[in-house]
C-alpha positions as CSV (number, residue, x, y, z in Angstrom):
1,M,0.0,0.0,0.0
2,E,0.9,3.8,-0.6
3,I,1.2,5.2,3.0
4,G,2.5,8.8,4.3
5,R,6.4,9.6,5.0
6,N,6.8,9.8,8.5
7,S,7.6,7.4,10.7
8,N,4.1,7.7,13.0
9,S,2.2,6.4,10.0
10,K,5.0,3.8,9.0
11,Q,4.5,2.6,12.5
12,K,0.8,2.4,12.6
13,W,1.2,0.9,8.8
14,R,3.3,-2.1,10.0
15,E,0.9,-2.6,12.9
16,W,-1.9,-2.8,10.5
17,H,0.1,-4.8,7.5
18,K,0.8,-7.8,10.5
19,E,-3.1,-7.9,10.5
20,M,-3.4,-7.3,6.5
21,E,-1.2,-10.3,5.9
22,M,-4.0,-12.6,7.0
23,V,-6.0,-11.7,3.7
24,N,-3.0,-13.4,2.0
25,F,-5.0,-15.9,-0.3
26,E,-1.5,-17.5,-1.5
27,D,-1.0,-20.4,1.1
28,R,-5.4,-20.8,0.7
29,K,-5.5,-20.6,4.8
30,A,-8.3,-19.5,6.1
31,M,-7.5,-16.3,8.5
32,P,-9.0,-13.3,10.2
33,I,-9.7,-10.6,8.4
34,P,-8.7,-7.3,9.8
35,Q,-11.7,-5.2,11.4
36,K,-10.0,-1.9,12.4
37,P,-10.2,1.2,10.8
38,L,-7.0,2.2,8.4
39,P,-4.6,4.4,9.6
40,K,-5.0,7.7,8.7
41,K,-1.8,8.1,6.7
42,I,-2.7,5.3,4.1
43,I,-3.7,7.0,1.1
44,G,-4.1,3.9,-1.7
45,F,-3.7,0.5,-1.8
46,K,-1.7,-2.3,-4.5
47,R,-4.5,-4.6,-4.4
48,I,-7.5,-6.2,-2.8
49,N,-8.6,-9.6,-3.7
50,I,-11.6,-11.2,-2.4
51,L,-12.1,-14.5,-3.0
52,Y,-15.4,-14.8,-1.0
53,I,-17.9,-12.1,0.4
54,D,-19.4,-12.4,3.7
55,R,-20.0,-10.0,6.7
56,K,-16.8,-9.4,7.1
57,V,-14.8,-8.7,3.7
58,I,-17.8,-6.2,3.8
59,T,-17.2,-4.6,7.1
60,F,-13.4,-4.7,5.7
61,L,-14.2,-3.0,2.3
62,R,-15.9,-0.6,4.1
63,H,-12.6,1.0,6.2
64,F,-11.3,1.6,2.4
65,R,-14.8,4.4,1.8
66,Q,-12.1,7.7,2.0
67,I,-9.3,6.4,-0.3
68,F,-12.5,4.6,-2.4
69,A,-13.7,8.7,-2.5
70,T,-11.2,10.4,-3.6
71,R,-8.1,7.9,-5.5
72,P,-8.9,6.5,-8.6
73,I,-10.3,2.8,-8.3
74,N,-9.9,0.0,-10.6
75,L,-12.1,-2.8,-10.5
76,T,-12.3,-6.6,-12.2
77,I,-15.1,-9.0,-11.6
78,I,-15.1,-12.5,-12.4
79,T,-18.2,-15.2,-11.8
80,H,-20.3,-17.3,-13.2
81,N,-23.4,-17.1,-10.8
82,D,-26.3,-14.7,-10.8
83,C,-26.6,-14.5,-6.7
84,I,-23.6,-13.3,-6.1
85,L,-23.1,-10.6,-9.0
86,E,-26.1,-9.1,-7.5
87,F,-25.2,-8.9,-4.4
88,I,-21.7,-6.9,-5.4
89,L,-23.9,-4.9,-7.6
90,H,-26.0,-4.3,-4.2
91,N,-23.7,-3.8,-1.4
92,I,-19.8,-4.0,-3.1
93,W,-20.3,-1.4,-5.8
94,P,-22.0,1.2,-3.5
95,L,-19.0,1.0,-1.6
96,L,-16.6,2.5,-4.1
97,G,-18.4,5.6,-5.0
98,E,-18.5,7.1,-8.0
99,N,-14.3,7.4,-8.9
100,I,-14.0,4.0,-10.5
101,H,-11.4,4.8,-13.6
102,G,-11.1,1.3,-14.4
103,L,-13.6,-1.5,-15.0
104,Q,-13.1,-5.6,-16.9
105,L,-16.1,-7.1,-17.6
106,S,-17.4,-10.5,-19.2
107,A,-19.9,-9.6,-21.7
108,V,-21.9,-11.9,-19.3
109,I,-21.5,-9.9,-16.4
110,F,-22.0,-6.7,-18.6
111,H,-25.4,-7.8,-19.3
112,H,-26.3,-8.8,-16.4
113,F,-25.3,-5.8,-14.2
114,R,-27.3,-3.2,-17.6
115,Q,-30.4,-5.1,-16.2
116,F,-30.0,-3.3,-13.2
117,A,-28.6,-0.5,-13.9
118,P,-28.6,0.1,-18.2
119,S,-26.4,3.5,-18.2
120,I,-23.9,2.2,-15.7
121,L,-20.7,3.4,-17.7
122,N,-21.6,6.6,-17.7
123,D,-23.1,6.6,-14.6
124,Y,-20.2,6.5,-13.1
125,P,-18.1,10.4,-14.7
126,S,-14.2,9.3,-14.0
127,L,-14.0,5.9,-15.6
128,R,-12.0,6.2,-18.6
129,I,-10.8,2.2,-19.1
130,F,-13.6,-0.2,-20.0
131,S,-12.2,-4.2,-21.2
132,I,-14.1,-6.9,-22.1
133,Y,-13.0,-10.4,-21.6
134,Y,-13.4,-13.9,-23.6
135,N,-15.6,-12.0,-26.4
136,Y,-15.0,-10.1,-29.3
137,F,-14.9,-6.6,-31.1
138,Y,-18.1,-5.4,-28.6
139,T,-19.7,-1.5,-30.2
140,K,-22.5,-1.7,-31.8
141,F,-24.6,1.4,-33.8
142,P,-26.6,4.0,-32.6
143,A,-24.9,4.9,-29.6
144,D,-27.3,3.9,-26.8
145,D,-27.8,3.7,-23.5
146,S,-31.2,3.6,-22.8
147,A,-33.2,0.5,-20.9
148,M,-33.7,-1.1,-24.4
149,A,-30.7,-0.8,-25.7
150,L,-28.1,-3.7,-26.6
151,D,-25.2,-3.6,-24.3
152,G,-22.9,-3.1,-27.4
153,Q,-25.2,0.0,-28.1
154,A,-23.9,1.0,-24.6
155,V,-19.9,0.7,-25.1
156,A,-20.8,2.8,-28.0
157,K,-22.5,5.2,-26.1
158,W,-19.5,5.4,-23.2
159,L,-17.2,6.1,-25.9
160,F,-19.1,9.1,-27.4
161,T,-19.8,10.5,-24.0
162,P,-16.3,12.4,-23.9
163,L,-14.8,13.4,-20.5
164,Q,-14.2,16.3,-18.9
165,N,-10.7,16.9,-19.0
166,N,-10.5,15.4,-22.6
167,V,-8.5,12.6,-21.8
168,P,-9.0,9.9,-24.2
169,K,-11.0,6.9,-22.9
170,M,-9.7,3.1,-23.3
171,F,-11.6,0.2,-24.6
172,N,-9.5,-2.6,-24.8
173,C,-11.5,-5.7,-26.6
174,C,-10.4,-9.1,-28.8
175,L,-10.3,-9.1,-32.1
176,H,-10.3,-13.2,-33.7
177,N,-10.4,-13.9,-37.3
178,N,-13.8,-15.9,-36.4
179,D,-15.3,-12.2,-35.7
180,L,-17.0,-12.2,-39.3
181,N,-18.5,-8.6,-39.0
182,L,-15.4,-6.7,-38.3
183,S,-15.6,-5.2,-41.2
184,S,-19.0,-3.8,-40.9
185,K,-18.2,-3.0,-37.3
186,I,-15.2,-1.0,-38.7
187,E,-18.2,1.0,-41.4
188,A,-20.0,2.1,-38.7
189,F,-17.4,3.9,-36.7
190,K,-16.1,5.1,-40.5
191,A,-19.8,6.2,-41.0
192,A,-19.9,7.8,-37.3
193,F,-16.8,9.9,-37.7
194,A,-17.2,11.1,-41.3
195,S,-21.1,12.7,-40.2
196,A,-20.1,14.0,-36.7
197,S,-20.8,17.5,-35.3
198,S,-18.5,17.6,-32.3
199,P,-15.0,16.1,-31.7
200,V,-14.5,13.0,-29.0
201,N,-11.4,11.3,-27.9
202,F,-10.9,7.2,-27.8
203,I,-8.5,4.4,-28.0
204,I,-9.8,1.4,-28.7
205,M,-7.0,-1.3,-28.4
206,F,-8.1,-5.0,-29.9
207,W,-5.1,-8.2,-28.0
208,F,-5.1,-11.7,-29.3
209,L,-4.7,-10.0,-32.6
210,R,-5.4,-13.0,-35.6
211,S,-7.0,-11.7,-38.2
212,N,-5.9,-11.1,-41.7
213,S,-8.8,-8.8,-42.9
214,V,-7.4,-5.8,-41.5
215,V,-7.0,-2.3,-43.3
216,P,-5.7,0.2,-42.4
217,F,-6.7,3.4,-42.7
218,D,-6.1,7.8,-41.6
219,L,-9.3,9.7,-42.4
220,T,-9.8,13.4,-41.8
221,N,-13.3,15.2,-40.3
222,E,-12.8,19.1,-41.4
223,L,-15.8,20.1,-39.4
224,T,-14.5,18.3,-36.2
225,Q,-11.0,18.9,-36.9
226,E,-9.8,15.6,-36.1
227,Q,-8.6,12.2,-37.3
228,M,-9.7,9.0,-37.2
229,V,-6.5,6.3,-37.5
230,F,-6.5,2.4,-37.5
231,K,-3.3,1.3,-37.2
232,M,-0.4,-1.6,-36.2
233,T,1.8,-0.8,-33.2
234,N,3.8,-3.3,-31.2
235,Y,1.8,-6.5,-32.8
236,R,-1.4,-4.2,-31.2
237,L,-4.0,-3.3,-33.6
238,L,-5.0,0.7,-32.7
239,L,-8.9,2.5,-33.0
240,V,-7.5,5.9,-32.2
241,R,-10.0,8.6,-32.5
242,C,-8.6,12.6,-31.8
243,P,-8.0,16.1,-33.0
244,I,-5.8,16.4,-35.9
245,A,-3.8,19.1,-34.8
246,R,-3.0,17.4,-31.7
247,D,-0.8,17.5,-29.4
248,E,2.6,14.4,-30.1
249,S,4.0,14.2,-27.3
250,K,0.6,13.5,-25.3
251,W,-1.0,11.7,-27.6
252,T,2.3,9.2,-28.0
253,K,2.1,8.5,-24.3
254,W,-1.6,8.0,-24.2
255,E,-1.1,5.2,-27.1
256,E,1.6,3.5,-25.7
257,E,-0.8,3.5,-22.1
258,A,-3.3,1.9,-24.4
259,I,-1.2,-1.0,-26.0
260,G,0.1,-1.3,-22.4
261,C,-2.6,-1.5,-20.6
262,E,-3.6,-3.9,-18.6
263,I,-5.7,-2.9,-15.5
264,E,-4.7,-5.9,-13.2
265,E,-1.3,-3.7,-12.7
266,L,-3.0,-0.7,-12.0
267,W,-3.2,0.9,-8.1
268,N,-5.9,0.5,-6.4
269,K,-7.3,-2.5,-8.1
270,I,-10.0,-4.7,-6.3
271,D,-9.8,-8.1,-7.8
272,I,-13.4,-10.1,-7.5
273,Q,-12.9,-13.7,-8.5
274,I,-15.5,-16.2,-7.1
275,Y,-15.4,-19.6,-8.7
276,S,-17.7,-21.6,-6.8
277,P,-19.8,-20.5,-3.4
278,S,-20.9,-23.0,-1.1
279,D,-24.3,-23.8,-1.4
280,Q,-24.1,-21.8,2.3
281,Q,-22.8,-18.6,1.4
282,L,-25.2,-18.7,-1.5
283,K,-28.1,-19.8,0.8
284,R,-26.7,-16.6,3.4
285,M,-26.0,-13.4,0.2
286,N,-29.7,-14.7,-1.2
287,E,-31.3,-14.4,2.4
288,M,-29.6,-10.8,2.6
289,L,-30.5,-10.3,-1.2
290,R,-34.9,-11.0,0.3
291,S,-34.3,-8.7,3.3
292,D,-32.8,-5.4,2.7
293,R,-30.2,-6.6,0.9
294,S,-27.2,-5.4,3.1
295,I,-25.2,-6.7,5.4
């Protein structure tokens, strides 16, 4: 974790860290979870891994609320259980506030969450990085995040909603030979760019690239004074929409960030991976969801 520099705060951190070590799951031993508040000088953390959920886990997360409220949070969720997803949405998601900076989900989880919050991506104004894993190029036009819109339309709506600081959003997705609609999807981006009347910045990065149908291009829109470039860089394919007169040093840095961007490597990372919850845990969470949805 990131801590303050004075010796008193370091001593408090050492004391608290002795308890933190008990939530290290590398040895897979069940250990008590620290229930004490964080030392005040702690201003960030590297990673919190969550492999199960109970009252103590939620209490533990509540101690981080001040950090959640002031630091960019990066969240990955991996599970295949609807009860777990609903529980996360109602009991963990609200603790994170509005500072979700990076989000990594499967298409199935994203679809599930949109049943409860259709505009979930745009509900978080700081969300800059969105990754869809286990799925292919995942956008659809027209851009729309209403309740009746398709999930791909909601992704497009988020991409085309600028951040207040005009820093480009980053969308990471897969591209494979068996993504048969690749050409039509790229053409849809071209059409949206050609008809645009207002500028927006984004970078789409395709990984696990095994496609032979990629044709690079460089387009301009004189009305919005933008360019859109489709190119291969360092064995990664980028679709970049940016100003024609762009700051090359900044955009080179952002493109390099997109190529090397792994949410797993970012600080203030919460990683929820619950593959096989026990029947007892599911029963307990179902009971809480049926009551007041609160731990």
